[in-house]
C-alpha positions in Angstrom: -1.7 71.4 -4.4 0.3 68.2 -5.0 2.1 68.0 -8.4 0.3 64.7 -9.3 -3.1 66.3 -8.6 -2.1 69.5 -10.5 -1.1 67.5 -13.6 -4.7 66.2 -13.9 -6.2 69.7 -14.1 -6.8 71.7 -17.3 -4.0 74.0 -18.4 -5.9 77.2 -17.6 -6.7 76.0 -14.1 -3.0 75.1 -13.5 -1.9 78.6 -14.6 -4.5 80.2 -12.3 -3.4 78.2 -9.3 0.3 78.9 -9.8 -0.4 82.6 -10.3 -2.5 83.0 -7.2 0.3 81.5 -5.2 2.3 84.6 -6.0 -0.5 87.1 -5.2 0.2 89.5 -2.3 -3.0 90.2 -0.3 -5.0 93.3 -1.3 -3.9 93.6 -4.9 -6.4 93.5 -7.7 -7.3 90.0 -8.7 -7.7 88.6 -12.2 -10.9 88.9 -14.1 -13.6 86.9 -12.5 -15.6 84.2 -14.2 -18.2 85.2 -16.8 -21.9 84.7 -16.5 -23.3 81.2 -15.9 -22.9 79.1 -19.0 -20.6 81.7 -20.7 -17.8 80.6 -22.9 -14.4 82.0 -21.7 -12.5 80.9 -24.8 -10.8 83.7 -26.8 -13.2 85.1 -29.4 -16.3 83.5 -27.7 -19.1 85.5 -26.1 -17.4 88.8 -27.0 -19.4 91.9 -27.7 -16.4 93.8 -29.1 -15.2 97.2 -27.9 -17.5 100.0 -28.8 -16.7 103.4 -27.3 -14.8 105.4 -29.9 -17.0 107.6 -32.0 -14.9 109.2 -34.6 -12.7 108.5 -37.7 -11.9 104.8 -38.4 -14.5 103.6 -35.9 -14.7 100.1 -37.4 -10.9 99.7 -37.3 -10.7 100.9 -33.7 -13.4 98.3 -32.7 -11.6 95.6 -34.7 -8.3 96.5 -32.9 -10.2 96.2 -29.6 -11.3 92.7 -30.5 -7.7 91.8 -31.4 -6.5 92.9 -28.0 -9.3 90.8 -26.5 -8.1 87.8 -28.5 -4.5 88.3 -27.2 -5.7 88.3 -23.6 -5.1 85.2 -21.4 -8.4 85.3 -19.5 -7.4 83.4 -16.3 -4.8 86.1 -15.4 -5.6 89.1 -17.6 -2.2 89.1 -19.3 -2.1 90.6 -22.8 0.7 89.1 -24.9 2.7 91.2 -27.3 2.0 88.9 -30.2 0.7 85.4 -30.7 3.8 84.0 -32.5 7.5 83.5 -32.1 10.5 83.9 -34.4 8.7 85.4 -37.4 11.7 87.3 -38.7 12.2 91.1 -38.8 14.6 90.5 -41.6 14.2 87.6 -44.1 17.0 85.1 -43.7 18.5 87.0 -40.8 18.7 86.4 -37.0 16.2 89.1 -35.8 13.8 86.4 -34.6 12.3 86.8 -31.1 9.6 85.2 -29.0 6.8 87.7 -28.3 4.4 85.4 -26.5 4.8 87.3 -23.2 3.6 90.5 -21.5 5.8 93.6 -21.4 5.4 96.2 -18.6 6.6 98.9 -21.0 3.4 98.4 -23.0 1.2 99.0 -20.0 0.1 102.7 -20.2 -0.4 102.7 -24.0 -2.3 99.4 -23.7 -4.6 100.8 -21.1 -5.3 104.0 -23.1 -6.2 101.8 -26.1 -8.5 99.6 -24.0 -10.2 102.7 -22.5 -10.7 104.2 -25.9 -12.2 100.9 -27.2 -14.3 100.6 -24.0 -12.8 97.2 -23.0 -13.2 97.9 -19.3 -13.0 94.3 -18.2 -9.7 93.7 -20.0 -8.3 97.0 -18.7 -8.9 96.2 -15.1 -7.7 92.6 -15.5 -4.5 93.7 -17.2 -3.5 96.2 -14.5 -4.3 93.6 -11.9 -1.9 91.2 -13.6 0.9 93.7 -13.7 0.5 94.6 -10.1 0.5 91.0 -8.9 3.4 90.0 -11.0 5.6 93.0 -10.1 4.8 93.5 -6.4 7.0 91.0 -4.7 10.1 92.1 -6.7 9.9 95.6 -5.5 9.4 94.3 -1.9 12.8 92.5 -2.2 14.4 95.7 -3.5 15.4 94.4 -6.9 14.9 96.0 -10.3 11.4 95.7 -11.7 11.4 93.0 -14.4 10.5 94.2 -17.9 8.3 91.3 -18.9 6.5 88.2 -17.6 4.9 85.1 -18.8 1.1 84.9 -19.1 0.8 83.1 -15.8 3.2 85.5 -14.0 6.3 83.4 -14.8 9.6 85.3 -14.3 12.3 83.0 -15.7 11.9 83.4 -19.4 15.3 82.0 -20.4 15.9 82.0 -24.2 16.9 78.9 -26.0 17.1 78.1 -29.8 15.2 75.2 -31.4 17.8 73.9 -34.0 15.5 71.2 -35.4 13.3 74.0 -36.9 14.5 75.8 -40.0 12.4 78.9 -39.4 10.1 80.8 -41.8 11.8 81.1 -45.2 15.0 79.7 -43.6 15.2 82.6 -41.0 17.1 80.9 -38.1 17.3 80.5 -35.2 13.8 79.8 -34.0 13.7 80.8 -30.4 11.5 80.1 -27.3 11.9 82.4 -24.4 13.3 85.9 -24.5 16.5 87.0 -22.7 15.2 90.6 -22.5 13.8 89.7 -19.1 17.3 90.0 -17.7 17.8 93.6 -18.9 17.5 96.7 -16.9 14.9 99.1 -18.4 14.1 102.1 -16.3 11.1 103.1 -18.4 9.0 100.4 -16.8 8.5 102.5 -13.6 6.9 105.3 -15.6 4.7 102.8 -17.6 3.5 101.2 -14.3 2.7 104.5 -12.6 1.0 105.8 -15.7 -1.1 102.7 -15.8 -2.1 103.1 -12.1 -2.9 106.7 -12.8 -5.4 105.6 -15.5 -7.0 102.8 -13.5 -7.0 103.8 -9.8 -8.8 106.7 -8.0 -6.6 109.8 -7.3 -8.3 111.2 -4.1 -9.6 108.1 -2.2 -6.9 106.3 -0.2 -5.9 102.9 -1.7 -5.5 99.7 0.2 -2.2 99.4 2.1 -0.6 96.7 -0.2 -1.4 98.7 -3.3 -0.1 101.9 -1.8 3.1 100.3 -0.6 3.7 98.7 -4.0 3.2 101.9 -6.0 5.2 104.1 -3.5 8.1 101.5 -3.9 7.9 101.9 -7.6 8.1 105.7 -7.4 11.0 105.6 -5.0 12.9 103.2 -7.3 12.4 105.6 -10.2 13.5 108.6 -8.1 16.6 106.7 -7.0 17.7 105.1 -10.3 16.7 107.6 -13.0 20.3 108.8 -13.4 21.6 105.3 -14.2 22.1 103.9 -17.7 20.0 101.0 -19.1 19.1 99.2 -22.3 16.2 101.4 -23.3 12.8 100.8 -24.8 14.2 98.9 -27.8 16.1 96.4 -25.6 19.4 97.1 -27.2 21.7 94.0 -26.7 24.8 96.1 -26.2 26.4 98.5 -23.6 24.0 100.4 -21.4 23.4 104.1 -22.2 21.5 107.1 -20.9 18.5 106.8 -23.2 16.2 109.8 -23.5 13.1 107.7 -23.4 14.1 106.0 -20.1 14.7 109.4 -18.4 11.4 110.6 -19.7 9.4 107.7 -18.3 11.1 108.2 -14.9 9.8 111.8 -15.1 6.3 110.3 -15.9 6.5 108.1 -12.8 7.1 111.0 -10.5 4.6 113.2 -12.2 1.8 110.7 -11.9 2.7 109.9 -8.3 2.5 113.6 -7.4 -1.0 113.7 -8.8 -2.0 110.5 -6.9 -0.4 111.6 -3.6 -3.7 111.7 -1.7 -4.5 108.1 -2.8 -1.0 107.0 -2.0 -1.1 108.7 1.4 2.3 110.2 0.5 1.8 114.0 1.2 5.1 114.0 3.1 7.0 112.8 -0.1 5.5 115.3 -2.6 8.1 118.0 -2.1 11.0 115.6 -2.7 9.3 114.1 -5.7 8.7 117.5 -7.2 12.4 118.4 -6.8 13.5 115.2 -8.5 11.0 115.7 -11.2 12.3 119.1 -12.0 15.8 117.8 -11.9 14.9 115.2 -14.6 13.2 117.8 -16.7 16.3 120.1 -16.6 18.5 117.1 -17.5 16.4 116.1 -20.5 16.1 119.6 -21.9 19.8 120.2 -21.4 21.5 116.9 -22.4 18.7 115.4 -24.5 18.4 118.3 -27.0 20.9 118.4 -29.8 21.3 121.9 -31.5 23.1 120.5 -34.6 20.2 118.0 -35.2 17.6 120.5 -34.2 15.8 117.6 -32.3 16.0 115.5 -29.2 18.5 112.7 -29.6 18.3 109.0 -28.9 20.6 109.2 -25.8 22.5 111.9 -24.0 25.5 113.1 -26.1 24.6 111.1 -29.2 23.7 112.4 -32.7 21.3 109.6 -33.5 17.6 110.2 -34.1 15.1 107.9 -32.5 11.3 107.7 -33.0 10.8 107.2 -29.3 11.3 111.0 -28.9 7.8 111.4 -30.2 6.6 110.2 -26.8 7.6 113.6 -25.3 4.4 115.1 -26.5 2.3 112.0 -26.0 2.9 111.8 -22.2 2.6 115.5 -21.6 6.3 116.4 -21.0 6.1 119.2 -23.5 3.0 120.7 -25.2 2.5 119.8 -28.8 3.0 123.3 -30.1 6.4 123.6 -28.4 9.0 124.6 -31.1 11.3 121.8 -29.9 8.5 119.2 -30.3 7.6 120.4 -33.7 11.3 120.4 -34.8 11.8 116.9 -33.5 8.6 115.7 -35.3 9.7 117.2 -38.6 13.2 115.7 -38.2 11.8 112.3 -37.7 9.3 112.7 -40.5 12.1 113.7 -42.9 15.0 111.5 -41.8 13.4 108.3 -40.4 10.6 107.9 -43.0 11.0 105.6 -46.0 9.5 106.1 -49.5 6.2 104.6 -48.5 5.8 107.1 -45.6 6.5 104.5 -42.8 8.8 105.3 -39.9 11.9 103.5 -38.8 12.5 103.5 -35.1 16.2 104.4 -35.7 18.7 104.2 -38.6 21.2 101.7 -37.2 22.0 99.4 -34.3 24.5 96.7 -33.3 22.7 94.0 -35.3 24.3 92.9 -38.6 21.0 92.8 -40.6 18.7 95.7 -41.5 15.1 95.7 -40.1 11.9 97.2 -41.5 9.8 100.1 -40.6 7.9 100.1 -37.4 4.1 100.5 -37.6 3.9 101.6 -33.9 6.4 104.4 -34.6 4.3 105.4 -37.7 1.2 105.7 -35.5 3.2 107.6 -33.0 4.1 110.1 -35.7 0.4 110.5 -36.6 -0.4 110.9 -32.9 2.2 113.6 -32.5 1.1 115.5 -35.6 -2.4 115.6 -34.3 -1.3 116.9 -30.9 0.8 119.6 -32.7 -2.2 120.7 -34.7 -1.4 119.3 -38.1 -4.5 117.2 -38.6 -4.3 116.7 -42.3 -0.7 115.5 -42.0 -1.7 113.2 -39.1 -4.5 111.7 -41.2 -2.1 111.1 -44.2 0.4 109.3 -42.0 -2.4 107.3 -40.3 -3.9 106.2 -43.6 -0.4 105.1 -44.8 0.0 102.9 -41.7 -3.5 101.6 -41.9 -3.0 100.5 -45.5 -0.5 97.9 -44.2 -3.2 95.7 -42.6 -3.8 92.3 -44.2 -7.1 91.1 -45.7 -8.6 90.5 -42.2 -7.4 93.7 -40.7 -4.4 92.4 -38.7 -1.2 94.4 -38.4 2.3 93.0 -38.1 5.2 94.6 -36.2 7.2 95.9 -39.2 7.0 96.4 -42.9 9.8 95.9 -45.4 10.9 99.1 -47.1 12.0 97.1 -50.1 9.1 94.8 -50.8 6.3 96.1 -48.6 5.7 92.7 -47.0 4.9 92.2 -43.3 7.8 91.4 -41.0 8.0 90.3 -37.4 5.6 88.5 -35.2 1.9 88.7 -36.1 -0.5 90.0 -35.1 1.3 92.7 -33.1 -0.6 94.1 -30.1 1.5 97.4 -30.1 0.6 98.1 -33.7 -3.1 97.9 -32.9 -2.6 99.9 -29.7 -0.9 102.6 -31.7 -3.8 102.6 -34.2 -6.4 103.1 -31.5 -4.6 105.9 -29.7 -3.7 107.7 -32.9 -7.3 107.5 -34.1 -8.5 109.0 -30.8 -6.0 111.8 -30.9 -6.9 112.7 -34.5 -10.6 112.7 -33.6 -10.0 115.0 -30.7 -7.8 117.4 -32.7 -10.4 117.6 -35.4 -13.1 118.5 -33.0 -10.9 121.2 -31.4 -10.1 122.7 -34.8 -13.7 122.5 -36.2 -16.2 123.3 -33.4 -18.9 124.4 -35.9 -19.6 120.9 -37.3 -22.9 119.8 -38.6 -24.4 116.8 -36.9 -24.8 113.7 -39.0 -28.2 112.6 -40.1 -27.9 108.9 -39.4 -25.1 108.5 -36.9 -23.7 110.1 -33.7 -20.9 112.5 -34.0 -20.2 115.5 -36.2 -18.7 116.1 -39.6 -15.3 117.6 -39.6 -15.4 120.9 -41.5 -13.2 123.8 -40.9 -15.0 125.4 -43.9 -18.4 124.6 -42.4 -19.4 127.7 -40.6 -23.0 128.8 -40.5 -23.8 129.2 -44.2 -26.8 128.5 -46.4 -24.9 126.9 -49.4 -23.7 123.4 -49.4 -20.4 122.8 -47.7 -17.2 122.2 -49.7 -15.0 119.2 -49.1 -13.7 119.0 -45.6 -10.4 120.8 -45.1 -9.0 117.8 -43.1 -10.4 115.3 -45.5 -12.6 113.0 -43.5 -15.7 112.5 -41.5 -15.0 112.2 -37.8 -18.0 109.9 -37.3 -16.9 107.0 -39.4 -14.0 105.2 -41.0 -14.9 106.4 -44.5 -12.2 108.0 -46.5 -13.4 111.1 -48.2 -11.1 113.7 -49.7 -8.1 111.4 -49.8 -9.7 108.8 -51.9 -11.7 111.2 -54.1 -15.1 110.0 -52.9 -17.9 112.6 -52.6 -18.3 113.7 -48.9 -21.7 113.3 -47.4 -22.2 116.9 -46.4 -25.3 118.3 -44.7 -26.2 121.8 -45.8 -26.7 124.3 -43.0 -29.1 127.2 -42.6 -28.5 130.3 -40.6 -30.2 128.8 -37.5 -27.9 125.7 -37.8 -30.9 123.4 -38.6 -29.9 120.4 -40.7 -31.6 120.2 -44.1 -33.8 117.3 -44.9 -32.1 114.0 -45.6 -33.6 110.8 -46.9 -34.0 108.1 -44.3 -31.3 105.5 -44.0 -31.8 102.3 -46.1 -29.4 100.2 -44.1 -30.3 96.6 -43.4 -29.7 97.0 -39.7 -32.3 99.8 -39.5 -34.8 97.7 -41.5 -34.2 94.7 -39.3 -34.6 96.5 -36.0 -37.5 98.6 -37.3 -36.0 101.9 -36.0 -37.2 104.9 -38.0 -34.8 107.6 -39.2 -34.3 110.4 -36.6 -34.2 113.9 -37.9 -34.2 117.3 -36.2 -37.3 119.2 -37.1 -37.2 122.9 -38.0 -38.3 125.4 -35.3 -42.0 125.7 -34.8 -42.8 122.3 -36.2 -44.0 119.3 -34.3 -41.1 117.1 -33.1 -41.0 113.5 -34.0 -41.2 110.9 -31.3 -37.6 110.4 -30.2 -38.3 106.7 -29.8 -40.5 105.7 -32.8 -42.5 102.6 -32.5 -41.3 99.3 -34.0 -42.5 98.6 -37.5 -44.9 95.8 -37.9 -43.3 92.5 -38.1 -43.5 90.7 -41.5 -44.0 87.4 -39.6 -47.6 86.5 -39.0 -48.7 86.3 -35.4 -48.4 82.9 -33.8 -51.5 80.8 -33.2 -53.4 81.5 -30.0 -51.9 79.1 -27.4 -54.1 76.6 -25.8 -52.4 76.7 -22.5 -50.4 79.2 -20.4 -46.7 79.1 -21.2 -43.6 80.4 -19.3 -40.7 82.4 -20.5 -38.3 79.6 -19.6 -39.6 77.6 -22.5 -37.9 80.0 -24.9 -34.5 80.1 -23.3 -33.0 77.5 -25.7 -35.0 78.7 -28.8 -33.3 82.0 -29.7 -34.7 82.0 -33.3 -38.2 81.6 -32.0 -37.6 84.2 -29.3 -36.8 86.8 -31.9 -39.7 85.8 -34.1 -42.2 85.8 -31.3 -41.5 89.5 -30.6 -42.4 89.1 -27.0 -45.7 87.4 -27.7 -45.3 85.0 -24.8 -47.9 84.4 -22.2 -46.9 84.1 -18.5 -47.0 80.5 -17.4 -47.2 78.2 -14.5 -43.8 76.6 -14.8 -41.2 75.1 -17.0 -43.0 71.8 -17.3 -45.7 73.4 -19.4 -43.4 75.7 -21.3 -43.5 75.5 -25.1 -42.4 77.7 -28.0 -45.1 80.3 -28.9 -44.3 80.0 -32.6 -43.7 76.3 -33.0 -46.3 75.2 -30.4 
């Protein structure tokens, strides 16, 4: 398209055209247009993400809506944050531009979108990553760590000296020079994302297969080289533990997807390299003096990214080395509030705050290792840092408790969703004999709740896995359901919620054995609205399309009609 013609198009249309020019054939495309007449603007025509049924359900759904709001619909890109240069240290120079998409966030982002049932955003995000990265691997260059929302690759950083910055925290930057760095962990993030989104047995299209195999081969070839690591250290390259771990993830996921990649002849070589990486990590990454995995090979610095060892399945959660590392991070990297630093020092002159993502990682790792009560305590500590509208920043100041960094931070909400899912799963594993709730799906967490006649004591883990209510931690009375020997829930008064009154749904309750079962789908209650007058002519459904209020009031009391010309509202006439 000619530049003069392109300038006359809307911004979203220009981004879409530029991005499609880079698309190799066969790779997943961006999210298609919505239904006719739908509004594609962020926050419009959104139903939210409602798949998680467990603790903190409302917060998980809210975080799903935050991720939707951070999505650029024409391409499917999800930005790390909506702002630039909000400081990580007040008055310092830790001011970065986060209005871009990082490949390193891919697998955790897709896990969160799957938990929150944001299937459309999940597919669109992986399609964006595949299209943006494919041509680079074809040229044999390192996979870029981040991209613009339209697939842009040159994200050169420059200061804006005419702006003083928030609370005089200069410089204000646009662009981010991290795009020039080498970060080997991106291969593992990309393959883990493909492992979550694509089929494992059915052969993929040739362009997709070629792209993913190239990514695996790059990880197998370069895993032993140093890089800047997950935290984008602006100093000399090192052999970071997390980077080696994610190369192991790339090979592990590719071996599992070998039938889909049509790469059965490469499996033996991939297995040998995967075992070599495992041996190296366990040998050079473990520090006997620290009693934990270190930040990089040969160092004595602790790093919160070592928590990912259990999150990606490299070691089981009950492994003594995992538990020792978790306890070391919990004791040495945690501040007085219980929030976790990503590490203790770096090459920057100013001190940063605690990382909410790392705090959610700690809760996630504790849940995997079986310490559900500890995981809940850490999770509640991080959740308490949300502002009045439920948004999370990147960091929190240890001194003042104020939010630091760009806001809202996608990774913080991603960590919230994944940790909530892990705690819910750990609770269900530790308490299989849970009483079903009387007015909501799910089950009450109660390790003390075996088959007993008396009322159950407070939950050992301190919460109800169905909802976001805080029980034992806040001192509120838990809503326990007494059990009988045949595990029949005792009678419970019907719910009085407004939503149930409005929809007219009766309370559902399991009847004791031998009694007559209630209708599983009770009839709607009679509407308080009087029936509309008898129409004098036949009317069509199309006459109510633009009258939603009357549509709800009419309660389907519309007669079939002859056409839209004679259509009128059944209530208003």
